C-alpha positions as CSV (number, residue, x, y, z in Angstrom):
1,M,-17.6,-11.8,-9.7
2,K,-15.7,-10.6,-6.9
3,L,-17.7,-9.8,-3.7
4,L,-16.5,-8.7,-0.4
5,L,-18.0,-10.6,2.6
6,L,-18.0,-10.6,6.2
7,N,-18.0,-13.7,8.2
8,T,-20.8,-13.5,10.9
9,P,-21.8,-16.6,13.0
10,T,-25.0,-17.2,10.7
11,G,-22.6,-17.0,7.6
12,L,-21.1,-14.8,5.1
13,K,-22.5,-11.8,4.7
14,P,-22.3,-8.9,1.7
15,C,-20.3,-6.1,3.0
16,Y,-21.5,-3.3,0.3
17,D,-24.7,-2.7,-1.7
18,Q,-23.0,-3.2,-4.8
19,D,-21.7,-6.7,-3.4
20,F,-25.4,-7.5,-1.9
21,D,-26.7,-6.7,-5.6
22,E,-24.1,-9.4,-7.0
23,K,-24.9,-11.9,-4.7
24,K,-28.7,-11.6,-5.3
25,R,-27.8,-12.4,-9.2
26,L,-26.9,-16.0,-7.5
27,K,-29.4,-18.8,-8.3
28,L,-30.5,-20.5,-4.9
29,G,-30.0,-24.0,-5.0
30,E,-27.3,-24.0,-7.3
31,T,-23.3,-24.9,-6.2
32,Y,-21.0,-21.9,-6.8
33,E,-17.0,-22.1,-6.2
34,A,-15.6,-19.5,-4.5
35,E,-12.0,-18.5,-3.3
36,I,-11.6,-16.9,-0.4
37,R,-8.6,-14.3,0.7
38,L,-8.5,-12.4,3.6
39,V,-8.6,-8.6,2.2
40,R,-6.0,-6.6,3.3
41,N,-6.3,-3.6,5.9
42,I,-7.6,-0.4,3.9
43,K,-6.6,1.7,6.5
44,L,-2.9,0.6,6.8
45,H,-3.0,1.2,3.0
46,N,-4.3,5.0,3.3
47,K,-1.9,5.3,6.3
48,A,1.0,4.0,4.0
49,F,-0.1,7.0,1.1
50,A,-0.5,9.4,4.2
51,L,2.8,8.8,5.3
52,L,4.1,9.2,1.7
53,Y,2.6,12.3,1.0
54,T,3.2,13.9,4.4
55,A,6.8,13.2,4.2
56,W,6.9,14.5,0.7
57,A,5.3,17.8,2.0
58,Y,8.2,18.0,4.4
59,L,10.9,17.7,1.9
60,P,12.2,20.9,0.3
61,G,11.9,21.8,-3.2
62,K,15.4,21.3,-4.1
63,V,15.2,17.6,-2.7
64,Q,11.8,17.0,-4.0
65,D,13.5,18.0,-7.4
66,G,15.8,15.3,-6.9
67,F,13.2,13.0,-6.8
68,R,11.4,14.7,-9.6
69,S,7.9,13.8,-8.4
70,V,5.9,12.0,-5.5
71,E,5.9,9.0,-7.6
72,G,9.8,9.2,-7.9
73,F,9.8,9.4,-4.2
74,R,7.6,6.4,-3.8
75,E,9.6,4.3,-5.9
76,Y,12.5,5.4,-4.3
77,I,11.6,4.6,-0.8
78,T,10.1,1.1,-1.7
79,V,13.5,0.1,-3.1
80,A,15.6,1.3,-0.3
81,A,13.2,-0.3,2.1
82,G,14.1,-3.4,0.7
83,F,10.6,-4.3,-1.7
84,Y,11.9,-4.5,-5.0
85,H,12.8,-6.9,-7.9
86,V,16.0,-7.2,-9.7
87,Y,16.0,-7.6,-13.5
88,F,18.6,-7.2,-16.2
89,N,18.5,-4.4,-18.7
90,P,19.7,-5.4,-21.9
91,R,19.7,-2.0,-23.2
92,L,21.8,-0.4,-20.2
93,K,23.8,-3.7,-20.1
94,E,23.2,-3.6,-15.9
95,F,20.7,-4.9,-13.4
96,V,17.9,-2.7,-12.4
97,E,15.8,-2.6,-9.0
98,I,12.2,-2.2,-9.9
99,P,10.1,-1.4,-7.2
100,E,7.0,-3.8,-5.6
101,S,3.7,-2.6,-6.4
102,W,1.6,-1.4,-3.4
103,S,-1.5,-2.8,-4.6
104,F,-3.5,-5.0,-2.9
105,R,-3.0,-8.1,-5.0
106,S,0.8,-7.5,-4.6
107,M,1.1,-7.8,-0.9
108,D,-1.0,-9.6,2.2
109,N,-1.7,-7.8,5.7
110,A,1.3,-9.5,7.0
111,K,3.9,-8.4,4.6
112,F,2.4,-4.7,4.2
113,S,2.8,-4.4,7.9
114,E,6.1,-5.2,7.6
115,F,6.5,-2.9,4.4
116,Y,5.1,0.2,6.5
117,D,7.5,-0.1,9.2
118,R,10.4,-0.3,6.7
119,I,9.4,2.9,4.7
120,K,9.1,4.7,7.9
121,D,12.6,3.7,8.8
122,V,13.9,4.8,5.7
123,I,11.7,8.5,5.3
124,W,12.4,9.1,9.0
125,P,16.3,9.9,8.1
126,L,15.2,11.9,5.1
127,I,12.8,14.5,6.7
128,C,14.5,14.7,10.2
129,N,16.2,17.7,9.4
130,Y,12.9,19.6,8.4
131,V,10.4,18.5,10.7
132,S,10.3,17.1,14.3
133,E,9.6,13.5,15.2
134,E,6.4,15.1,17.4
135,E,5.2,17.0,14.7
136,F,5.5,14.5,12.2
137,N,3.7,11.8,14.2
138,S,1.0,14.0,15.0
139,N,0.4,14.5,11.5
140,L,0.5,11.1,10.9
141,R,-2.2,10.3,13.4
142,E,-4.9,12.2,11.5
143,F,-4.9,9.6,9.1
């Protein structure tokens, strides 16, 4: 069972109805073990995807075709930002760069914040010929 809990002066409280329903299943007086982790900032996570999709929309079709899909673009900017693992591919007989996942489990808040800043640095040179910085930042502020 996983619950999202908010730490308050009176104790840990379930964040959502589903979390509250799960907590109600716990028997009073019983001892339970819990692992406490800080949940990553969902707003920054959503903003990173907004950055990805906004940048993708500014790329001309010819450039988009080079990435094949928005997923290919995501993988490219992740590797270009330095967030990847290197593996040897025996079929290709070479080392390949596999982009890190953007999932909540793969990065904590600090690492994801650094990741966001670095992908912005990778994306801007790719789109700067197609949009002004002011317009691009204005579109990002909407998210």
